[in-house]
Phi, psi and omega in degrees: 000149172225108191258016183212100180218149182240158177225183179283003167298334171236246186251018173278174183251351186264159179287121181302328181292342180261353192295304185296322178299319180292318180295320178293318180295333180280358175102006179283145174264332183223134181209155180224145165265128183224069181289156185296140171244099187249274189227025185298336182292351176297337179273356176057029176071013183290324182213166177298135183287142170300144184302327185299334181258013172095175183286153172245190185295329178292315180292324177296317177297322179293318178302315180294322179297314180297320179296317180296323179292324185273340184296129184223084187308134182092343183232316184206130180252123179249129183241142171263135177210178172214157180251102174297121194235101183246130185293338180259313188277327182125187182244142179222135173275143170233123181247142168074016181276152173285327184257167168217161174219172174231174186291339177285317180294326183244040181278149174180165179294341175236172184276357191296332178296316178291318178302317180296325177296314180297324182279006185293199192297137168080013184046061192274099173094161174249156187223163177214156170273125183260143176024065189299126178093346179280314177239115181105091184296340182278353174048057175058042183063043185053039178060032180308129189279135174244102185307326182294342181254004184304315183292319189266352172272091195266350187207158167225134179286114175264330169244126173227125189055239182257008191260143175261109186278005169303324188263002186302119177083352185283350174276359173244240183243005186269157173275160174302134176303329178298315177298311183300315184294307185287324178293335178287345179112357178288143176252068186271131167290162182254128188241150165245140181217155176275335185049049189287128175249355178269202180244013180252049184309129174079356187269313187299143175277158173086352179269156183294154169204167183248153170245132179242132173264105187248153174275336175207146183272075178220170176300319179297320179294321177295317179302313182298318180294319178295317180295328178277353183061032172276070188215144175229161178250140178216160167227030173234119181301135176082356178282129179243139182226130168229151184207150176220148176233120185052036179082358180262131183287155181308144184090350184262180180257126183262117177282132178246126174258217180292324179283121183254006174266122184236156178267136176248127176246132181231121180251108181245136182212129169219030177084182187300331183297338182255358177298130181086357181290141180267126178229180178228133177249123179252145173254112182262137182226163174302159182122217182204142173285133177304145177121000172106317182294138183273080180241162178301158174285141177269099180284334178196151172220109191245122174285133182226159173242126184293125183278163169278169181300337181278349183260158177297153176291164177297133181214138176205168179249150179218142177271130181239130173250112181302336179296341180283344180138167193267010185220159169217150181230139174260131179237137181244131181226163179249104183295344181279352179246148185300142178285169174306139181302336180276352182288137179225165177060223183297332180297324181294328181282344184277347174082204190274124179289132178246342182196155171227139168269150175297156186298154165256149180243134185261137179225121180280129180233000000 
């Protein structure tokens, strides 16, 4: 899936009428158009807004029309969305809503005006935090938690274009967005997106994309998977990841009893070319990695060899202390490829991140 794409309805370069066809031809099963919603309401709907200031009501209607035309249940799911784009707070995708707004209509020194719009009638649409810390220094009000939106805030972009947002700002004074988001109380799945502004949607290698485990390839099936957080982030085409902790699938709640040692199962597949490939699976937990940078604690870093279909999936045990915090995240990296330039200490030795599983949540029983 690729849930973040732009066209010339806002600041992209491609024809919106060609977008879904191109994404489908590139091998995507699920795709969304999410053009920027910035300040088009300054024109008060008198004329079509110039793309540079984002979509207006006419462009929003066009986006929904194109998605409805391209949607092909069972084969290809097309979603209409928009990217609420605020220069201070950040950018957020909203998918599947009947309504739309822009940053001018829901402007304020805090995010509460936009949150109230999202919390409006009918639980209208699902949302995500986009490229956290890249656009908007306030980082969504430091990810201030809104309990009414916990269920429908389904994602945070951990891969956007070619970038790993685990490290965003950590070479300065900021904490990792992953820490800020999950520690604030959000139950966000982890997404990869291309954030494409050109006209080669779905084609370039190395850009983020998401994997969804769906029961049916329909809009309802995609919605159910996003709400369940059965989603992973990747920036390798064709890489599939599934994971379980104590038998609970990613995105779920893991019950912990007296035994705090749990089994982690990781199923990675990219076909025969990757059988026998050596990777590293990390278990990320709340806390901090020693050395100053505000990154998650590394509870484990396990070298693995990708099995063939006839071999058991990767499996290992990890000790969990609920006192350390209520979540864990699995990250997969390739030690043979260079790490992010901002990575230091043990992170630098782990190499290039290729995938993240959505968080698991711990519950003591």
